[in-house]
All heavy atoms as TSV, in Angstrom:
chain	resi	resn	atom	element	x	y	z
A	1	MET	N	N	53.881	261.102	148.429
A	1	MET	CA	C	54.540	259.877	148.110
A	1	MET	C	C	55.928	260.114	147.518
A	1	MET	O	O	56.847	259.370	147.742
A	1	MET	CB	C	53.643	259.085	147.138
A	1	MET	CG	C	54.155	257.764	146.857
A	1	MET	SD	S	54.177	256.777	148.346
A	1	MET	CE	C	54.257	255.177	147.710
A	2	ARG	N	N	56.031	261.198	146.730
A	2	ARG	CA	C	57.308	261.523	146.127
A	2	ARG	C	C	58.362	261.839	147.162
A	2	ARG	O	O	59.533	261.602	146.986
A	2	ARG	CB	C	57.103	262.698	145.219
A	2	ARG	CG	C	58.106	262.821	144.139
A	2	ARG	CD	C	57.777	263.926	143.167
A	2	ARG	NE	N	56.398	264.329	143.204
A	2	ARG	CZ	C	55.929	265.447	142.735
A	2	ARG	NH1	N	56.718	266.289	142.165
A	2	ARG	NH2	N	54.653	265.751	142.779
A	3	ARG	N	N	57.935	262.348	148.288
A	3	ARG	CA	C	58.848	262.644	149.396
A	3	ARG	C	C	59.559	261.390	149.867
A	3	ARG	O	O	60.716	261.415	150.233
A	3	ARG	CB	C	58.129	263.280	150.580
A	3	ARG	CG	C	57.589	264.657	150.246
A	3	ARG	CD	C	56.800	265.179	151.402
A	3	ARG	NE	N	56.205	266.438	151.062
A	3	ARG	CZ	C	55.252	267.018	151.727
A	3	ARG	NH1	N	54.797	266.446	152.818
A	3	ARG	NH2	N	54.756	268.181	151.359
A	4	PHE	N	N	58.828	260.282	149.878
A	4	PHE	CA	C	59.417	259.056	150.365
A	4	PHE	C	C	60.305	258.390	149.326
A	4	PHE	O	O	61.352	257.860	149.622
A	4	PHE	CB	C	58.303	258.051	150.740
A	4	PHE	CG	C	57.572	258.445	152.005
A	4	PHE	CD1	C	56.337	259.063	151.913
A	4	PHE	CD2	C	58.134	258.257	153.225
A	4	PHE	CE1	C	55.663	259.427	153.044
A	4	PHE	CE2	C	57.448	258.615	154.378
A	4	PHE	CZ	C	56.206	259.221	154.276
A	5	ILE	N	N	59.903	258.456	148.064
A	5	ILE	CA	C	60.639	257.797	147.016
A	5	ILE	C	C	61.996	258.440	146.758
A	5	ILE	O	O	62.993	257.744	146.538
A	5	ILE	CB	C	59.802	257.762	145.704
A	5	ILE	CG1	C	58.559	256.904	145.887
A	5	ILE	CG2	C	60.639	257.249	144.534
A	5	ILE	CD1	C	57.597	256.933	144.763
A	6	PHE	N	N	62.065	259.764	146.794
A	6	PHE	CA	C	63.296	260.454	146.432
A	6	PHE	C	C	64.132	260.900	147.623
A	6	PHE	O	O	65.160	261.534	147.435
A	6	PHE	CB	C	62.985	261.667	145.547
A	6	PHE	CG	C	62.429	261.290	144.189
A	6	PHE	CD1	C	61.167	261.713	143.809
A	6	PHE	CD2	C	63.164	260.449	143.349
A	6	PHE	CE1	C	60.668	261.362	142.552
A	6	PHE	CE2	C	62.627	260.089	142.133
A	6	PHE	CZ	C	61.405	260.527	141.722
A	7	ASN	N	N	63.725	260.524	148.808
A	7	ASN	CA	C	64.506	260.911	149.985
A	7	ASN	C	C	65.718	259.971	150.103
A	7	ASN	O	O	65.623	258.769	149.991
A	7	ASN	CB	C	63.636	260.820	151.252
A	7	ASN	CG	C	64.322	261.366	152.434
A	7	ASN	OD1	O	65.252	260.745	152.951
A	7	ASN	ND2	N	63.873	262.533	152.861
A	8	THR	N	N	66.899	260.612	150.338
A	8	THR	CA	C	68.132	259.795	150.362
A	8	THR	C	C	68.194	258.828	151.562
A	8	THR	O	O	68.788	257.747	151.430
A	8	THR	CB	C	69.349	260.715	150.377
A	8	THR	OG1	O	69.263	261.601	151.476
A	8	THR	CG2	C	69.468	261.484	149.089
A	9	SER	N	N	67.602	259.171	152.650
A	9	SER	CA	C	67.621	258.245	153.803
A	9	SER	C	C	66.757	257.026	153.513
A	9	SER	O	O	67.155	255.908	153.884
A	9	SER	CB	C	67.178	258.952	155.084
A	9	SER	OG	O	65.844	259.422	154.966
A	10	ILE	N	N	65.669	257.203	152.845
A	10	ILE	CA	C	64.820	256.036	152.473
A	10	ILE	C	C	65.560	255.209	151.446
A	10	ILE	O	O	65.634	253.974	151.552
A	10	ILE	CB	C	63.487	256.515	151.904
A	10	ILE	CG1	C	62.669	257.307	152.916
A	10	ILE	CG2	C	62.677	255.317	151.352
A	10	ILE	CD1	C	62.081	256.539	154.042
A	11	LEU	N	N	66.137	255.859	150.434
A	11	LEU	CA	C	66.841	255.104	149.409
A	11	LEU	C	C	68.022	254.308	149.992
A	11	LEU	O	O	68.225	253.159	149.628
A	11	LEU	CB	C	67.392	256.060	148.336
A	11	LEU	CG	C	66.330	256.657	147.394
A	11	LEU	CD1	C	66.951	257.683	146.479
A	11	LEU	CD2	C	65.634	255.556	146.620
A	12	SER	N	N	68.811	254.918	150.854
A	12	SER	CA	C	69.918	254.208	151.426
A	12	SER	C	C	69.522	253.031	152.299
A	12	SER	O	O	70.138	251.987	152.332
A	12	SER	CB	C	70.831	255.133	152.205
A	12	SER	OG	O	70.171	255.643	153.355
A	13	SER	N	N	68.405	253.190	153.031
A	13	SER	CA	C	67.944	252.076	153.854
A	13	SER	C	C	67.394	250.946	152.997
A	13	SER	O	O	67.592	249.768	153.358
A	13	SER	CB	C	66.906	252.539	154.877
A	13	SER	OG	O	65.747	252.993	154.214
A	14	VAL	N	N	66.744	251.278	151.899
A	14	VAL	CA	C	66.219	250.228	151.048
A	14	VAL	C	C	67.371	249.544	150.275
A	14	VAL	O	O	67.373	248.292	150.175
A	14	VAL	CB	C	65.222	250.804	150.030
A	14	VAL	CG1	C	64.847	249.823	148.921
A	14	VAL	CG2	C	63.959	251.257	150.751
A	15	ILE	N	N	68.378	250.275	149.858
A	15	ILE	CA	C	69.547	249.683	149.211
A	15	ILE	C	C	70.351	248.855	150.216
A	15	ILE	O	O	70.955	247.835	149.879
A	15	ILE	CB	C	70.390	250.772	148.540
A	15	ILE	CG1	C	69.629	251.336	147.359
A	15	ILE	CG2	C	71.734	250.203	148.113
A	15	ILE	CD1	C	70.254	252.545	146.731
A	16	GLY	N	N	70.342	249.302	151.480
A	16	GLY	CA	C	71.073	248.580	152.520
A	16	GLY	C	C	70.558	247.187	152.791
A	16	GLY	O	O	71.284	246.377	153.385
A	17	VAL	N	N	69.371	246.889	152.382
A	17	VAL	CA	C	68.829	245.522	152.591
A	17	VAL	C	C	69.614	244.488	151.764
A	17	VAL	O	O	69.579	243.304	152.084
A	17	VAL	CB	C	67.324	245.490	152.282
A	17	VAL	CG1	C	67.036	245.474	150.813
A	17	VAL	CG2	C	66.678	244.290	152.963
A	18	TRP	N	N	70.309	244.943	150.734
A	18	TRP	CA	C	71.051	244.012	149.903
A	18	TRP	C	C	72.063	243.192	150.739
A	18	TRP	O	O	72.146	241.979	150.583
A	18	TRP	CB	C	71.752	244.749	148.778
A	18	TRP	CG	C	72.535	243.828	147.887
A	18	TRP	CD1	C	73.896	243.674	147.904
A	18	TRP	CD2	C	72.005	242.902	146.952
A	18	TRP	NE1	N	74.253	242.724	146.978
A	18	TRP	CE2	C	73.105	242.236	146.376
A	18	TRP	CE3	C	70.750	242.593	146.525
A	18	TRP	CZ2	C	72.965	241.280	145.394
A	18	TRP	CZ3	C	70.602	241.620	145.536
A	18	TRP	CH2	C	71.699	240.981	145.013
A	19	GLY	N	N	72.773	243.853	151.594
A	19	GLY	CA	C	73.741	243.139	152.436
A	19	GLY	C	C	73.060	242.176	153.392
A	19	GLY	O	O	73.610	241.073	153.656
A	20	VAL	N	N	71.941	242.578	153.911
A	20	VAL	CA	C	71.200	241.670	154.822
A	20	VAL	C	C	70.692	240.428	154.076
A	20	VAL	O	O	70.736	239.307	154.591
A	20	VAL	CB	C	70.046	242.438	155.518
A	20	VAL	CG1	C	69.278	241.542	156.441
A	20	VAL	CG2	C	70.570	243.637	156.256
A	21	VAL	N	N	70.203	240.661	152.888
A	21	VAL	CA	C	69.723	239.527	152.087
A	21	VAL	C	C	70.886	238.576	151.741
A	21	VAL	O	O	70.725	237.355	151.835
A	21	VAL	CB	C	69.038	240.027	150.795
A	21	VAL	CG1	C	68.782	238.877	149.832
A	21	VAL	CG2	C	67.728	240.738	151.142
A	22	GLN	N	N	72.026	239.132	151.389
A	22	GLN	CA	C	73.189	238.292	151.064
A	22	GLN	C	C	73.638	237.510	152.312
A	22	GLN	O	O	74.001	236.333	152.226
A	22	GLN	CB	C	74.334	239.154	150.527
A	22	GLN	CG	C	74.027	239.741	149.178
A	22	GLN	CD	C	73.756	238.686	148.124
A	22	GLN	OE1	O	74.434	237.643	148.068
A	22	GLN	NE2	N	72.734	238.926	147.325
A	23	ALA	N	N	73.649	238.152	153.464
A	23	ALA	CA	C	74.018	237.473	154.703
A	23	ALA	C	C	73.012	236.376	155.042
A	23	ALA	O	O	73.369	235.307	155.555
A	23	ALA	CB	C	74.111	238.473	155.840
A	24	THR	N	N	71.751	236.606	154.754
A	24	THR	CA	C	70.722	235.595	154.997
A	24	THR	C	C	70.922	234.396	154.075
A	24	THR	O	O	70.792	233.251	154.503
A	24	THR	CB	C	69.330	236.179	154.766
A	24	THR	OG1	O	69.155	237.308	155.651
A	24	THR	CG2	C	68.217	235.167	155.030
A	25	ARG	N	N	71.262	234.646	152.812
A	25	ARG	CA	C	71.451	233.562	151.847
A	25	ARG	C	C	72.694	232.764	152.121
A	25	ARG	O	O	72.686	231.520	151.990
A	25	ARG	CB	C	71.509	234.134	150.444
A	25	ARG	CG	C	70.202	234.618	149.935
A	25	ARG	CD	C	70.254	235.208	148.556
A	25	ARG	NE	N	70.935	234.279	147.637
A	25	ARG	CZ	C	71.669	234.673	146.613
A	25	ARG	NH1	N	71.838	235.939	146.360
A	25	ARG	NH2	N	72.211	233.771	145.824
A	26	ARG	N	N	73.796	233.407	152.529
A	26	ARG	CA	C	75.078	232.749	152.582
A	26	ARG	C	C	75.578	232.468	153.969
A	26	ARG	O	O	76.420	231.615	154.192
A	26	ARG	CB	C	76.127	233.582	151.849
A	26	ARG	CG	C	75.828	233.715	150.390
A	26	ARG	CD	C	76.968	234.410	149.680
A	26	ARG	NE	N	76.631	234.527	148.275
A	26	ARG	CZ	C	76.811	235.620	147.565
A	26	ARG	NH1	N	77.330	236.689	148.091
A	26	ARG	NH2	N	76.480	235.641	146.297
A	27	GLY	N	N	75.118	233.237	154.947
A	27	GLY	CA	C	75.697	233.158	156.265
A	27	GLY	C	C	75.030	232.139	157.168
A	27	GLY	O	O	74.043	231.506	156.787
A	28	PRO	N	N	75.585	232.012	158.381
A	28	PRO	CA	C	74.980	231.084	159.347
A	28	PRO	C	C	73.664	231.645	159.909
A	28	PRO	O	O	73.495	232.871	159.954
A	28	PRO	CB	C	76.032	231.009	160.449
A	28	PRO	CG	C	76.795	232.283	160.366
A	28	PRO	CD	C	76.787	232.666	158.906
A	29	ARG	N	N	72.839	230.756	160.310
A	29	ARG	CA	C	71.537	231.158	160.871
A	29	ARG	C	C	71.686	231.184	162.390
A	29	ARG	O	O	71.520	230.184	163.083
A	29	ARG	CB	C	70.444	230.160	160.515
A	29	ARG	CG	C	70.352	229.841	159.047
A	29	ARG	CD	C	69.637	230.921	158.341
A	29	ARG	NE	N	69.586	230.611	156.905
A	29	ARG	CZ	C	68.738	231.082	156.091
A	29	ARG	NH1	N	67.813	231.890	156.515
A	29	ARG	NH2	N	68.824	230.765	154.831
A	30	ASP	N	N	72.001	232.399	162.914
A	30	ASP	CA	C	72.144	232.505	164.349
A	30	ASP	C	C	71.563	233.864	164.769
A	30	ASP	O	O	70.904	234.547	163.991
A	30	ASP	CB	C	73.600	232.330	164.796
A	30	ASP	CG	C	74.549	233.327	164.145
A	30	ASP	OD1	O	74.085	234.151	163.336
A	30	ASP	OD2	O	75.729	233.312	164.473
A	31	TRP	N	N	71.828	234.244	165.990
A	31	TRP	CA	C	71.260	235.461	166.589
A	31	TRP	C	C	71.698	236.718	165.840
A	31	TRP	O	O	70.988	237.706	165.809
A	31	TRP	CB	C	71.562	235.565	168.055
A	31	TRP	CG	C	73.048	235.698	168.347
A	31	TRP	CD1	C	73.931	234.698	168.523
A	31	TRP	CD2	C	73.779	236.909	168.437
A	31	TRP	NE1	N	75.184	235.204	168.742
A	31	TRP	CE2	C	75.120	236.570	168.687
A	31	TRP	CE3	C	73.428	238.254	168.322
A	31	TRP	CZ2	C	76.099	237.544	168.819
A	31	TRP	CZ3	C	74.440	239.203	168.491
A	31	TRP	CH2	C	75.751	238.853	168.734
A	32	ARG	N	N	72.893	236.665	165.206
A	32	ARG	CA	C	73.377	237.861	164.494
A	32	ARG	C	C	72.542	238.153	163.260
A	32	ARG	O	O	72.352	239.301	162.894
A	32	ARG	CB	C	74.827	237.677	164.113
A	32	ARG	CG	C	75.761	237.737	165.337
A	32	ARG	CD	C	77.154	237.422	164.949
A	32	ARG	NE	N	77.207	235.977	164.689
A	32	ARG	CZ	C	78.295	235.322	164.420
A	32	ARG	NH1	N	79.443	235.940	164.310
A	32	ARG	NH2	N	78.259	234.027	164.226
A	33	LEU	N	N	72.020	237.141	162.640
A	33	LEU	CA	C	71.145	237.335	161.473
A	33	LEU	C	C	69.848	238.035	161.889
A	33	LEU	O	O	69.401	238.935	161.225
A	33	LEU	CB	C	70.835	235.988	160.821
A	33	LEU	CG	C	70.008	236.050	159.553
A	33	LEU	CD1	C	70.755	236.832	158.479
A	33	LEU	CD2	C	69.663	234.639	159.084
A	34	VAL	N	N	69.298	237.581	162.997
A	34	VAL	CA	C	68.078	238.237	163.506
A	34	VAL	C	C	68.350	239.700	163.877
A	34	VAL	O	O	67.602	240.581	163.556
A	34	VAL	CB	C	67.528	237.464	164.720
A	34	VAL	CG1	C	66.376	238.221	165.373
A	34	VAL	CG2	C	67.132	236.068	164.358
A	35	ALA	N	N	69.531	239.916	164.494
A	35	ALA	CA	C	69.918	241.297	164.834
A	35	ALA	C	C	70.100	242.160	163.588
A	35	ALA	O	O	69.726	243.350	163.609
A	35	ALA	CB	C	71.209	241.288	165.653
A	36	MET	N	N	70.600	241.596	162.510
A	36	MET	CA	C	70.752	242.358	161.269
A	36	MET	C	C	69.398	242.766	160.700
A	36	MET	O	O	69.198	243.897	160.253
A	36	MET	CB	C	71.542	241.535	160.214
A	36	MET	CG	C	73.006	241.432	160.524
A	36	MET	SD	S	73.874	240.368	159.347
A	36	MET	CE	C	73.723	241.320	157.864
A	37	TRP	N	N	68.440	241.845	160.707
A	37	TRP	CA	C	67.095	242.176	160.195
A	37	TRP	C	C	66.379	243.202	161.069
A	37	TRP	O	O	65.723	244.105	160.569
A	37	TRP	CB	C	66.263	240.898	160.057
A	37	TRP	CG	C	66.554	240.168	158.773
A	37	TRP	CD1	C	67.280	239.025	158.660
A	37	TRP	CD2	C	66.214	240.564	157.459
A	37	TRP	NE1	N	67.371	238.686	157.314
A	37	TRP	CE2	C	66.703	239.613	156.572
A	37	TRP	CE3	C	65.479	241.647	156.921
A	37	TRP	CZ2	C	66.549	239.697	155.179
A	37	TRP	CZ3	C	65.306	241.732	155.541
A	37	TRP	CH2	C	65.839	240.753	154.712
A	38	VAL	N	N	66.528	243.052	162.381
A	38	VAL	CA	C	65.938	244.019	163.302
A	38	VAL	C	C	66.547	245.390	163.096
A	38	VAL	O	O	65.859	246.415	163.035
A	38	VAL	CB	C	66.068	243.567	164.773
A	38	VAL	CG1	C	65.688	244.671	165.718
A	38	VAL	CG2	C	65.207	242.333	164.988
A	39	SER	N	N	67.866	245.439	162.954
A	39	SER	CA	C	68.582	246.693	162.697
A	39	SER	C	C	68.128	247.339	161.404
A	39	SER	O	O	67.886	248.572	161.342
A	39	SER	CB	C	70.096	246.426	162.659
A	39	SER	OG	O	70.773	247.553	162.257
A	40	TRP	N	N	67.971	246.554	160.338
A	40	TRP	CA	C	67.516	247.105	159.076
A	40	TRP	C	C	66.082	247.630	159.189
A	40	TRP	O	O	65.771	248.725	158.713
A	40	TRP	CB	C	67.574	246.033	157.979
A	40	TRP	CG	C	67.003	246.564	156.712
A	40	TRP	CD1	C	67.619	247.439	155.826
A	40	TRP	CD2	C	65.715	246.288	156.177
A	40	TRP	NE1	N	66.753	247.707	154.779
A	40	TRP	CE2	C	65.579	247.008	154.976
A	40	TRP	CE3	C	64.643	245.526	156.600
A	40	TRP	CZ2	C	64.434	246.985	154.204
A	40	TRP	CZ3	C	63.508	245.508	155.846
A	40	TRP	CH2	C	63.404	246.214	154.644
A	41	ALA	N	N	65.217	246.906	159.892
A	41	ALA	CA	C	63.834	247.341	160.056
A	41	ALA	C	C	63.776	248.661	160.829
A	41	ALA	O	O	62.980	249.567	160.506
A	41	ALA	CB	C	63.005	246.267	160.727
A	42	LEU	N	N	64.595	248.786	161.849
A	42	LEU	CA	C	64.619	250.008	162.650
A	42	LEU	C	C	65.160	251.177	161.818
A	42	LEU	O	O	64.671	252.295	161.928
A	42	LEU	CB	C	65.484	249.847	163.899
A	42	LEU	CG	C	64.865	248.932	164.970
A	42	LEU	CD1	C	65.873	248.678	166.094
A	42	LEU	CD2	C	63.597	249.515	165.512
A	43	THR	N	N	66.149	250.906	160.939
A	43	THR	CA	C	66.660	251.931	160.067
A	43	THR	C	C	65.565	252.458	159.136
A	43	THR	O	O	65.434	253.661	158.926
A	43	THR	CB	C	67.862	251.411	159.259
A	43	THR	OG1	O	68.858	250.944	160.175
A	43	THR	CG2	C	68.428	252.457	158.324
A	44	VAL	N	N	64.802	251.546	158.553
A	44	VAL	CA	C	63.719	251.956	157.657
A	44	VAL	C	C	62.665	252.748	158.444
A	44	VAL	O	O	62.152	253.752	157.964
A	44	VAL	CB	C	63.087	250.724	156.964
A	44	VAL	CG1	C	61.819	251.099	156.198
A	44	VAL	CG2	C	64.101	250.093	156.019
A	45	ALA	N	N	62.340	252.296	159.632
A	45	ALA	CA	C	61.323	252.960	160.457
A	45	ALA	C	C	61.759	254.375	160.800
A	45	ALA	O	O	60.966	255.306	160.730
A	45	ALA	CB	C	61.034	252.173	161.714
A	46	VAL	N	N	63.031	254.566	161.165
A	46	VAL	CA	C	63.530	255.892	161.475
A	46	VAL	C	C	63.524	256.783	160.276
A	46	VAL	O	O	63.172	257.953	160.325
A	46	VAL	CB	C	64.945	255.778	162.126
A	46	VAL	CG1	C	65.619	257.158	162.181
A	46	VAL	CG2	C	64.864	255.182	163.488
A	47	ALA	N	N	63.927	256.235	159.123
A	47	ALA	CA	C	63.949	257.013	157.877
A	47	ALA	C	C	62.535	257.482	157.486
A	47	ALA	O	O	62.334	258.643	157.160
A	47	ALA	CB	C	64.580	256.198	156.771
A	48	VAL	N	N	61.572	256.568	157.564
A	48	VAL	CA	C	60.202	256.914	157.224
A	48	VAL	C	C	59.645	257.908	158.203
A	48	VAL	O	O	58.971	258.892	157.850
A	48	VAL	CB	C	59.300	255.631	157.166
A	48	VAL	CG1	C	57.821	255.994	157.085
A	48	VAL	CG2	C	59.707	254.796	155.968
A	49	GLY	N	N	59.921	257.720	159.504
A	49	GLY	CA	C	59.454	258.687	160.525
A	49	GLY	C	C	60.051	260.048	160.341
A	49	GLY	O	O	59.367	261.078	160.526
A	50	THR	N	N	61.319	260.094	159.941
A	50	THR	CA	C	61.972	261.383	159.721
A	50	THR	C	C	61.350	262.134	158.526
A	50	THR	O	O	61.086	263.332	158.628
A	50	THR	CB	C	63.505	261.182	159.477
A	50	THR	OG1	O	64.055	260.546	160.598
A	50	THR	CG2	C	64.189	262.483	159.249
A	51	VAL	N	N	61.110	261.402	157.464
A	51	VAL	CA	C	60.493	262.058	156.296
A	51	VAL	C	C	59.071	262.522	156.621
A	51	VAL	O	O	58.683	263.626	156.226
A	51	VAL	CB	C	60.487	261.065	155.103
A	51	VAL	CG1	C	59.679	261.636	153.934
A	51	VAL	CG2	C	61.891	260.749	154.650
A	52	ALA	N	N	58.322	261.704	157.362
A	52	ALA	CA	C	56.971	262.106	157.729
A	52	ALA	C	C	56.985	263.349	158.627
A	52	ALA	O	O	56.156	264.233	158.472
A	52	ALA	CB	C	56.260	260.947	158.417
A	53	LYS	N	N	57.907	263.392	159.579
A	53	LYS	CA	C	57.995	264.528	160.477
A	53	LYS	C	C	58.422	265.794	159.720
A	53	LYS	O	O	57.888	266.870	159.950
A	53	LYS	CB	C	58.990	264.222	161.580
A	53	LYS	CG	C	59.155	265.334	162.603
A	53	LYS	CD	C	57.914	265.498	163.423
A	53	LYS	CE	C	58.179	266.546	164.503
A	53	LYS	NZ	N	56.963	267.037	165.094
A	54	GLU	N	N	59.363	265.662	158.792
A	54	GLU	CA	C	59.769	266.807	157.972
A	54	GLU	C	C	58.600	267.318	157.126
A	54	GLU	O	O	58.427	268.516	156.953
A	54	GLU	CB	C	60.964	266.454	157.091
A	54	GLU	CG	C	62.262	266.305	157.822
A	54	GLU	CD	C	63.383	265.829	156.932
A	54	GLU	OE1	O	63.152	265.558	155.751
A	54	GLU	OE2	O	64.503	265.725	157.452
A	55	ALA	N	N	57.819	266.392	156.602
A	55	ALA	CA	C	56.662	266.783	155.794
A	55	ALA	C	C	55.618	267.505	156.657
A	55	ALA	O	O	55.050	268.517	156.254
A	55	ALA	CB	C	56.033	265.579	155.131
A	56	GLN	N	N	55.416	266.989	157.863
A	56	GLN	CA	C	54.456	267.637	158.769
A	56	GLN	C	C	54.958	269.021	159.184
A	56	GLN	O	O	54.167	269.959	159.201
A	56	GLN	CB	C	54.246	266.767	159.988
A	56	GLN	CG	C	53.243	267.292	160.959
A	56	GLN	CD	C	53.087	266.405	162.190
A	56	GLN	OE1	O	53.983	265.615	162.502
A	56	GLN	NE2	N	52.002	266.531	162.878
A	57	ASP	N	N	56.240	269.128	159.478
A	57	ASP	CA	C	56.773	270.420	159.847
A	57	ASP	C	C	56.702	271.427	158.707
A	57	ASP	O	O	56.413	272.604	158.917
A	57	ASP	CB	C	58.229	270.288	160.332
A	57	ASP	CG	C	58.372	269.587	161.659
A	57	ASP	OD1	O	57.324	269.461	162.349
A	57	ASP	OD2	O	59.480	269.177	161.984
A	58	GLY	N	N	56.935	270.963	157.489
A	58	GLY	CA	C	56.831	271.828	156.328
A	58	GLY	C	C	55.410	272.292	156.100
A	58	GLY	O	O	55.177	273.449	155.726
A	59	ASP	N	N	54.448	271.415	156.342
A	59	ASP	CA	C	53.048	271.811	156.200
A	59	ASP	C	C	52.624	272.799	157.271
A	59	ASP	O	O	51.868	273.710	157.033
A	59	ASP	CB	C	52.119	270.575	156.265
A	59	ASP	CG	C	52.240	269.711	155.007
A	59	ASP	OD1	O	52.712	270.214	153.974
A	59	ASP	OD2	O	51.852	268.524	155.076
A	60	LEU	N	N	53.142	272.630	158.464
A	60	LEU	CA	C	52.806	273.558	159.555
A	60	LEU	C	C	53.418	274.928	159.305
A	60	LEU	O	O	52.789	275.962	159.584
A	60	LEU	CB	C	53.306	273.025	160.879
A	60	LEU	CG	C	52.592	271.784	161.457
A	60	LEU	CD1	C	53.242	271.295	162.714
A	60	LEU	CD2	C	51.128	272.087	161.684
A	61	LEU	N	N	54.614	274.972	158.745
A	61	LEU	CA	C	55.247	276.263	158.468
A	61	LEU	C	C	54.539	277.006	157.323
A	61	LEU	O	O	54.472	278.213	157.333
A	61	LEU	CB	C	56.703	276.062	158.056
A	61	LEU	CG	C	57.640	275.634	159.191
A	61	LEU	CD1	C	59.041	275.391	158.652
A	61	LEU	CD2	C	57.714	276.708	160.275
A	62	SER	N	N	53.957	276.256	156.378
A	62	SER	CA	C	53.278	276.908	155.284
A	62	SER	C	C	51.821	277.247	155.627
A	62	SER	O	O	51.142	277.857	154.827
A	62	SER	CB	C	53.326	276.014	154.028
A	62	SER	OG	O	52.565	274.854	154.246
A	63	GLY	N	N	51.367	276.801	156.776
A	63	GLY	CA	C	49.994	277.126	157.204
A	63	GLY	C	C	48.969	276.060	156.854
A	63	GLY	O	O	47.795	276.208	157.142
A	64	ASN	N	N	49.390	274.969	156.233
A	64	ASN	CA	C	48.475	273.898	155.894
A	64	ASN	C	C	48.594	272.806	156.915
A	64	ASN	O	O	49.317	271.844	156.748
A	64	ASN	CB	C	48.810	273.323	154.499
A	64	ASN	CG	C	48.720	274.385	153.402
A	64	ASN	OD1	O	47.942	275.287	153.520
A	64	ASN	ND2	N	49.537	274.211	152.371
A	65	GLU	N	N	47.854	272.907	157.993
A	65	GLU	CA	C	47.942	271.899	159.064
A	65	GLU	C	C	47.275	270.624	158.627
A	65	GLU	O	O	46.243	270.626	157.987
A	65	GLU	CB	C	47.298	272.447	160.339
A	65	GLU	CG	C	48.052	273.584	160.961
A	65	GLU	CD	C	47.489	273.939	162.322
A	65	GLU	OE1	O	46.985	273.039	162.978
A	65	GLU	OE2	O	47.576	275.096	162.671
A	66	LEU	N	N	47.884	269.541	159.013
A	66	LEU	CA	C	47.261	268.200	158.746
A	66	LEU	C	C	46.236	267.929	159.780
A	66	LEU	O	O	46.393	268.200	160.945
A	66	LEU	CB	C	48.360	267.118	158.813
A	66	LEU	CG	C	49.493	267.237	157.811
A	66	LEU	CD1	C	50.513	266.145	158.112
A	66	LEU	CD2	C	48.984	267.086	156.399
A	67	GLU	N	N	45.114	267.375	159.331
A	67	GLU	CA	C	44.061	267.001	160.268
A	67	GLU	C	C	44.290	265.612	160.746
A	67	GLU	O	O	44.618	264.700	159.997
A	67	GLU	CB	C	42.710	267.098	159.561
A	67	GLU	CG	C	42.357	268.534	159.182
A	67	GLU	CD	C	40.925	268.640	158.668
A	67	GLU	OE1	O	40.140	267.762	158.974
A	67	GLU	OE2	O	40.668	269.564	157.929
A	68	ASP	N	N	44.142	265.400	162.071
A	68	ASP	CA	C	44.365	264.086	162.650
A	68	ASP	C	C	43.137	263.236	162.543
A	68	ASP	O	O	42.041	263.588	162.525
A	68	ASP	CB	C	44.770	264.198	164.091
A	68	ASP	CG	C	46.149	264.872	164.222
A	68	ASP	OD1	O	46.956	264.665	163.297
A	68	ASP	OD2	O	46.384	265.506	165.247
């Protein structure tokens, strides 16, 4: 869990939601707002996937394979 909390890609994607929230509160409700939320969700998904893959690769290198 600590890997996710202190990873800079996760932190930047979570902090990046601030702009999306502000645009949602103040901006027009159109297709661009939906695109901003989808873009933010994809950014978080990529960041989480990257951290998970790095953790899995680190476990494989150390000999501690994860069981599926």
